C-alpha positions in Angstrom: 97.6 127.2 81.5 98.5 124.2 79.3 96.7 121.0 79.6 98.8 117.9 80.1 97.6 114.9 78.0 97.7 111.5 79.7 100.6 109.5 78.5 99.1 106.1 79.2 95.6 104.8 79.9 94.1 101.4 80.4 90.6 100.0 80.5 89.4 96.5 81.3 86.0 95.2 80.7 84.6 92.4 82.8 84.4 89.0 81.2 81.4 88.3 79.0 79.0 88.6 81.9 76.2 88.3 79.3 77.2 84.7 78.9 76.3 84.1 82.6 73.3 86.3 82.6 74.4 89.0 85.0 72.4 92.2 84.6 75.5 94.5 84.3 76.1 93.3 80.8 73.0 91.5 79.8 72.5 90.9 76.1 70.7 93.7 74.3 71.5 96.5 76.8 74.1 99.1 76.4 76.4 99.6 79.4 78.3 102.9 79.8 81.8 102.9 78.4 84.4 101.7 80.9 86.4 104.3 82.7 89.9 104.9 81.5 92.6 104.8 84.1 95.6 107.0 83.6 99.0 105.6 84.7 102.5 106.9 84.4 104.5 105.2 81.6 107.4 103.1 82.8 109.3 103.3 79.5 109.5 105.7 76.6 109.8 102.9 74.0 106.9 100.9 72.5 106.3 97.4 73.9 107.4 94.4 71.8 104.7 93.0 69.6 104.0 90.0 67.4 101.5 87.1 67.2 104.1 84.5 68.3 105.1 86.6 71.3 101.4 87.1 72.2 100.7 83.4 72.1 103.7 82.5 74.2 103.0 85.1 76.9 99.3 84.5 77.1 99.6 80.7 77.3 102.5 80.9 79.8 100.7 83.4 82.1 97.3 81.7 81.9 98.8 78.3 82.6 101.1 79.5 85.4 98.0 80.9 87.2 96.2 77.6 86.6 99.1 75.5 87.7 99.2 77.3 91.1 95.7 75.9 91.6 96.4 72.4 90.2 94.2 73.1 87.2 94.6 71.6 83.7 96.6 73.8 81.4 94.9 75.6 78.5 95.6 74.8 74.9 95.9 77.4 72.1 93.0 77.3 69.7 93.5 78.9 66.3 89.7 79.3 65.7 89.4 81.2 69.0 92.4 83.3 68.0 90.8 84.1 64.6 87.5 85.1 66.3 89.5 87.2 68.8 91.4 88.9 65.9 88.2 89.8 64.0 86.7 91.4 67.1 89.9 93.2 68.1 90.0 94.7 64.6 86.4 95.7 64.9 86.9 97.5 68.2 90.1 99.2 66.8 88.2 100.4 63.7 85.2 101.6 65.6 87.0 102.8 68.8 84.1 101.2 70.8 85.4 99.1 73.7 82.6 96.7 74.7 82.0 93.0 74.8 81.0 91.2 71.6 77.4 90.1 71.0 78.3 86.4 71.0 77.6 83.4 73.1 79.4 80.2 73.5 82.8 81.7 74.2 84.2 83.4 77.2 85.9 86.8 76.6 88.4 89.0 78.3 89.1 92.5 77.0 91.8 95.1 77.5 92.5 98.5 76.0 95.3 100.9 76.7 97.5 103.4 75.0 99.0 102.0 71.8 102.4 100.4 72.4 102.5 101.4 76.0 101.8 98.0 77.6 103.6 94.7 77.2 101.5 91.6 76.8 102.6 90.5 80.3 101.4 93.8 81.7 98.0 93.4 80.0 97.4 89.9 81.5 98.9 90.8 84.8 96.1 93.4 85.3 93.6 90.6 84.9 95.5 88.3 87.2 95.7 91.1 89.9 92.0 90.7 90.4 92.8 87.6 92.4 93.2 89.9 95.4 89.4 90.4 95.5 88.5 86.8 94.6 86.7 84.3 96.8 85.9 80.8 95.6 82.1 81.1 96.1 79.5 80.3 93.5 79.2 82.8 90.6 78.3 85.7 90.8 79.2 85.9 94.6 82.9 85.3 94.0 84.1 88.9 94.7 85.0 90.4 98.1 83.8 93.7 96.7 80.3 92.4 95.9 80.8 93.3 92.2 81.4 90.2 90.0 83.1 92.3 87.3 85.9 93.1 89.7 87.2 89.5 89.4 85.6 88.1 86.3 88.8 88.3 84.2 90.7 86.3 86.8 87.9 83.8 87.2 87.7 83.2 83.4 91.5 82.5 83.4 91.2 79.9 86.2 87.7 78.5 85.4 88.2 74.7 85.9 86.1 73.7 82.9 87.8 75.9 80.3 90.2 74.0 78.1 91.2 76.4 75.2 92.2 79.9 74.6 92.9 82.2 71.6 94.0 85.8 71.8 94.6 88.7 69.4 95.6 92.3 69.4 94.6 95.1 67.1 95.4 98.9 67.3 94.2 102.2 66.0 96.1 105.4 66.1 95.5 105.8 69.8 94.8 102.5 71.5 95.6 98.8 71.6 92.7 96.3 71.9 93.4 92.9 73.3 90.8 90.1 73.0 91.1 86.7 74.6 88.4 84.1 73.8 87.9 80.9 75.9 86.1 77.6 75.4 84.1 76.4 77.1 83.3 79.7 78.7 83.6 80.3 82.5 81.6 82.3 85.0 78.6 80.1 85.0 76.0 81.3 87.5 75.8 79.0 90.5 79.1 77.3 89.9 82.5 77.8 91.6 85.6 78.7 89.6 87.5 75.6 90.7 
């Protein structure tokens, strides 16, 4: 019997929980690799790519979500984008999908089959976490009781965040998207907005 290889997979890693001190990703500990989720491809052609398109899509989607809540729009920050690029390239080279050992910036991560996901699909997976969000103090902001289930969304709509920079790198198998935020969100004891 022949084995069928998955055509498309995706993994999300909860937003830099080490920044807020949650034990699931505390600094110096190694968490198990995130589970890969297999989904059917909707198209046989690769998704459009490019740094200009990435910037436009990420800013538009982040700021649309923030506008719905009356929050200040985010500005693109080239220094954050450069940091994100360095880390995306590091993950692509190593194949290791995990948060960076860094503090002072928020971080959202995505990985999925190379070329299979558009930038909009990538961020829409983070925005879909809104379904489990409750605006309670961090880390109690998830209906599921697991902060990581909404931590991408909460970083996107964190009221104190003002800037974003994102980058994508790929290896032969996977795309790795990194978005960095300043100031970081998900501060223990505070509400998202």
